[in-house]
N, C-alpha and C positions, 0 to 999 in steps of 0.2 A: 543207232546211228554210227557211221564210220568216222573215225578221226583222220584228218589229212594234214595236220600241222597248222598252227596259228590260232587254234581254239584256246580259250582261257577259261579256267575254272576258279571261281572265287570260293575259297575255303573259309572265309570269315577273316582270319588274321593273316592270311597269305593268299596270293594269286599264283596259280600254276599255269604256265603256257606249254602247249603241246608243240614239240619240234618233230618234223618229218625227217628221218635220218636213214634213208635207204643205203644199201651197200652190203652190209653183213647179211641182211635178208631184205626182201623187197618192200615190206610195209613197216619196217622198224620205226618205232617212236622213242623219243626221249622226252624229258619233262624238265622245265626250268622254273625256279622260283627266283626271278631276277632281282627282286627287291632285297632278298636275303643272300644272294650270291650262291644259290644251291642248284646243282645240276644232278638230276637222276638219269644217269647215262644208259641204263639198261645194258644191252649187248653191244652198244656202239664202241665205247672205250672202257677199258678196265686194266688194271695192272696184270700183266701176264701175256699170253699169246692171243693176239687178235686173229680170229678165224675168218679168212677170206678165200678159202680153198674149195668151197662147196659149189655145186652147179648153180644154185640160186643166188650166189654172191655176184654183185656187180661192182667191179673194182673202180670204174669211173665214178659211179654214184658214191661209193665209199670215200673216195678222195674228195669229192664235193662236200660230203657230210663232214669230213675231218677239217676241211677248209673253213666251213661255217662254224664249227665248234671252236677251232683255234682263234677265230676272229672274236669270239666271246670270252676268251680266256682271262682277260683283265677284269671282267665283270663277275667271274665265278671264283668263289673262295673255297668251296667244298664240292667234291663230286662223290656221289653215292653210286658206285657201279653195281652190276648184278653178279659179279664174280670176284673171287679171290681175297677181297678185303672189304671192310665196311665203308671206308673212304679212300680216296686217292687225291693227290695234289693236282690242281688245275695246271700246274707247271708242266705236266706231261702232255697237255693238248698240242702245244706247238711242236715238240719233238715227234709226237705221233704223226702229225700232219706231214712234217718234213720227211720222216722215215718212209711213210707210205708213198710219198712222191718219188723218193729214191728207188723204191721197189718198182714203181710204175715205169721209171726210166730205164729199168733193166739191171738193177743191182744184182750181183751174183749172190745166190743164197748161201747161207752158212752150212746148211744141211739139206739134203734131198732124199726122200724115200718115195715109195709108191703112193703115199697118201698126200704128201705136201712138200713144198719147198719152204724151208724155215729161214726167216731173216731175223737175226737176233740184234737187239738194241738194248741200251741201258734202261732197265726197268720194265721192258715189254718185248714182245716179238710179233712178227707178222707172218702168218701162214698163207701161202697162195698155192694154187694148183701146181704140181710138179712140171706141167707143160708150159706154164706162164714164163715168158722171157722178156716181158716189159713192152711198153708201148708209149708213144709220145703223149704227153698231157699238156 
């Protein structure tokens, strides 16, 4: 069966909820143990460069996903990302959302090459297509 978000799995001593988090890729999922304040963010958020430059990335959906995760930031104590570190601070969720919104509004990239336009921020970066010049959100 395919997961769509909202499903819950009872693991005995904890319950995990599936979060639908498109943007980086079309069917991306993350998982939250809300009772314990733990988010398993997969490829949605992680310390380092967030990849949003590929053809199957949907920047509007990625922004919506970051909006949803940032709204949860006060309920999340620990994030287990899929890249770069075992854990990351939930304190990065709001800056990531805000930075992505800045990129969407047309922020000038810090570096551009044939593969990506790189936007650098404190503790992470955002890579978009070199042709992306922003759009209204």
